[in-house]
C-alpha positions in Angstrom: 3.2 43.3 72.6 1.1 46.1 74.2 -0.4 49.1 72.4 0.8 52.7 73.2 -1.5 55.2 74.4 -1.5 58.6 72.9 2.2 59.8 72.2 3.7 61.7 74.9 1.4 60.8 77.8 2.3 61.2 81.3 0.8 58.7 84.0 1.9 58.1 87.7 2.0 54.1 88.1 2.0 52.0 91.2 3.9 48.6 90.6 4.0 45.7 93.0 4.7 42.0 92.3 6.4 40.7 89.7 4.7 41.3 86.4 4.9 38.9 83.3 7.6 40.3 80.6 6.2 42.3 77.4 7.0 44.7 74.9 5.6 47.6 73.1 6.5 49.7 70.0 7.1 52.9 71.7 9.8 54.2 74.1 8.8 54.2 77.9 10.7 56.4 80.4 10.4 55.8 84.1 11.0 58.2 86.7 11.3 56.9 90.2 9.2 58.7 92.8 9.2 56.4 95.6 10.6 52.5 96.3 12.7 50.7 94.2 11.4 49.1 91.0 13.8 46.1 89.8 13.7 46.1 86.0 15.1 43.3 83.6 15.2 45.0 80.1 16.4 42.3 77.4 18.4 40.4 80.1 20.0 43.4 81.5 18.9 44.1 85.3 18.6 47.7 86.6 17.3 49.0 90.1 15.1 52.1 89.6 15.4 54.2 92.6 14.3 57.8 93.6 17.0 60.2 91.9 17.0 57.9 88.9 15.0 57.6 85.6 15.2 54.7 83.2 14.8 54.4 79.4 13.1 51.2 78.1 13.5 51.2 74.2 10.6 50.3 71.8 10.5 46.5 71.1 12.6 45.6 74.2 11.3 42.8 76.1 11.2 43.8 79.7 9.4 42.8 83.0 9.6 44.3 86.5 9.2 43.5 90.3 8.8 45.9 93.3 8.6 43.7 96.3 7.8 46.8 98.8 5.9 48.7 96.1 7.1 51.4 93.8 5.7 54.6 92.3 6.9 55.9 89.0 6.2 58.6 86.7 6.0 57.1 83.4 6.1 58.8 79.9 5.1 56.7 76.6 6.6 58.3 73.5 7.6 57.8 69.9 9.7 60.9 69.7 12.7 60.5 67.4 15.1 61.8 70.0 13.9 59.0 72.6 14.4 56.3 70.1 18.1 57.1 70.3 18.4 56.1 73.9 19.6 52.7 74.8 18.4 50.9 78.2 20.2 52.5 81.0 19.9 54.7 84.1 19.7 58.4 84.0 20.5 61.0 86.6 16.9 62.4 87.7 18.0 64.1 91.1 17.4 67.6 89.7 13.8 66.8 89.1 13.3 65.3 92.8 11.3 68.2 93.8 8.7 68.2 90.7 8.4 64.3 91.2 7.3 64.6 94.6 4.8 67.2 94.0 3.1 65.3 91.1 3.0 62.3 93.6 1.3 64.5 96.3 -1.1 65.7 93.8 -2.4 62.4 92.6 -6.0 61.6 93.3 -6.9 65.5 93.3 -9.1 66.8 90.9 -6.3 68.7 89.2 -3.8 65.7 89.1 -4.2 65.2 85.3 -3.8 68.6 84.2 -0.7 69.0 86.5 0.8 65.8 85.1 0.4 67.1 81.6 1.9 70.5 82.2 5.0 68.8 83.4 5.4 66.9 80.4 7.5 69.6 78.3 9.8 70.0 81.0 10.3 66.1 81.1 10.3 65.9 77.6 13.4 68.9 77.5 15.1 66.6 80.0 14.8 63.6 77.8 15.7 65.5 74.6 18.9 66.7 76.4 20.1 63.1 77.4 19.3 62.0 74.0 21.5 64.8 72.7 24.6 63.8 75.0 24.2 60.3 74.0 24.8 61.4 70.4 27.5 63.6 71.0 30.8 62.1 69.7 32.9 60.6 72.4 36.0 62.6 73.8 39.2 61.5 72.6 41.7 61.1 75.3 45.0 62.7 74.7 47.7 60.2 74.1 50.7 60.5 76.6 54.1 59.7 75.0 55.7 58.1 77.8 59.2 57.5 75.8 59.1 61.2 75.3 58.2 62.2 78.8 60.5 60.0 80.6 63.5 61.6 78.5 62.3 65.0 79.4 62.2 64.0 83.1 65.6 62.0 83.1 67.1 65.4 81.6 66.0 67.6 84.7 66.0 65.2 87.5 68.6 67.5 89.4 65.5 69.7 89.4 62.9 69.9 92.0 60.2 68.4 89.6 56.6 68.5 90.7 53.7 66.4 89.5 52.5 69.5 88.1 55.3 70.1 86.0 54.8 66.7 84.5 51.5 67.3 83.9 51.9 70.5 82.4 54.3 69.0 79.7 51.5 66.8 78.6 48.5 69.4 78.7 46.6 67.8 81.7 45.8 68.6 85.2 47.7 67.2 88.0 44.8 64.9 89.0 44.1 63.9 85.6 47.8 63.1 85.1 47.9 61.0 87.9 44.9 59.0 87.2 46.3 58.3 83.9 49.7 57.5 85.4 48.1 54.9 87.4 46.1 53.5 84.5 49.0 53.4 82.2 52.1 53.2 84.3 50.7 51.2 87.3 52.1 54.0 89.9 50.8 57.5 91.0 52.6 60.2 89.3 54.8 61.0 92.6 55.5 57.3 92.7 56.6 57.2 89.0 58.8 60.4 89.5 60.5 58.9 92.4 61.1 55.7 90.3 62.7 57.6 87.6 65.1 59.1 90.0 66.0 56.0 91.7 66.6 54.1 88.2 68.6 57.0 86.8 70.8 57.1 89.8 71.4 53.3 89.5 72.3 53.5 86.1 74.7 56.5 86.6 76.3 54.2 89.4 76.7 51.4 87.0 78.5 53.9 84.6 81.2 54.4 87.6 79.7 57.5 89.1 80.1 58.0 92.8 77.1 57.8 94.9 77.5 61.5 96.0 77.6 62.7 92.5 74.7 60.3 91.1 72.6 61.5 93.9 73.1 65.1 93.3 72.3 64.4 89.5 69.0 63.0 90.4 67.7 65.4 92.8 68.8 63.8 96.2 70.6 66.0 98.8 73.0 63.5 99.7 74.5 59.9 98.7 72.5 58.6 102.1 69.3 60.0 100.7 69.7 58.2 97.6 70.5 54.9 99.6 67.5 55.2 101.6 65.3 56.1 98.7 66.8 53.0 96.7 65.9 50.7 99.9 62.6 51.9 99.9 62.0 51.3 96.2 63.0 47.6 96.5 
């Protein structure tokens, strides 16, 4: 197990051929500057490319390989917030300009001073990611499909829109369509068309005429109902 450098130290590192696996007792955060670094962290494979960052938790066994070479900015830290992060990729696109600037400064007399001056900003980004990871998961509002179906079936003679159904369950039309696909297997508009056809078929079985059933379910005529029924088959 490798020893940690001074806490919060930043360094610009170049990676090449595959390295033997190792672990250390501090958290390591890598921001990709150039090239693709293939990582394996506790059997999980991640590709670190420009625009992304990666957290390697303390004690996590990891190795790397960069067939065409890779340059990364590396932060070694024991900060408490960093220890809350799991091995995963982070969005580093907002830091792209800073990372390119630091890489270009490498090898100049002020390179080390510039690296350490960037540390507070990078640490703040890491803190934000840690806080987000500890936030309670958002609970999705459940849709009472039986109640919604009853509400829709009682109003099929009206020009209902997807937006009307979405508002009924306190979702946006887009959110409702996504939930409808996930939970009913149909887009929202398709689910509404299905309700019209099924209700019309039910009314026909009860002895209603085709014309009357069509009008009750939002169709302009019996022929429109027949055409919709054929399309649904």
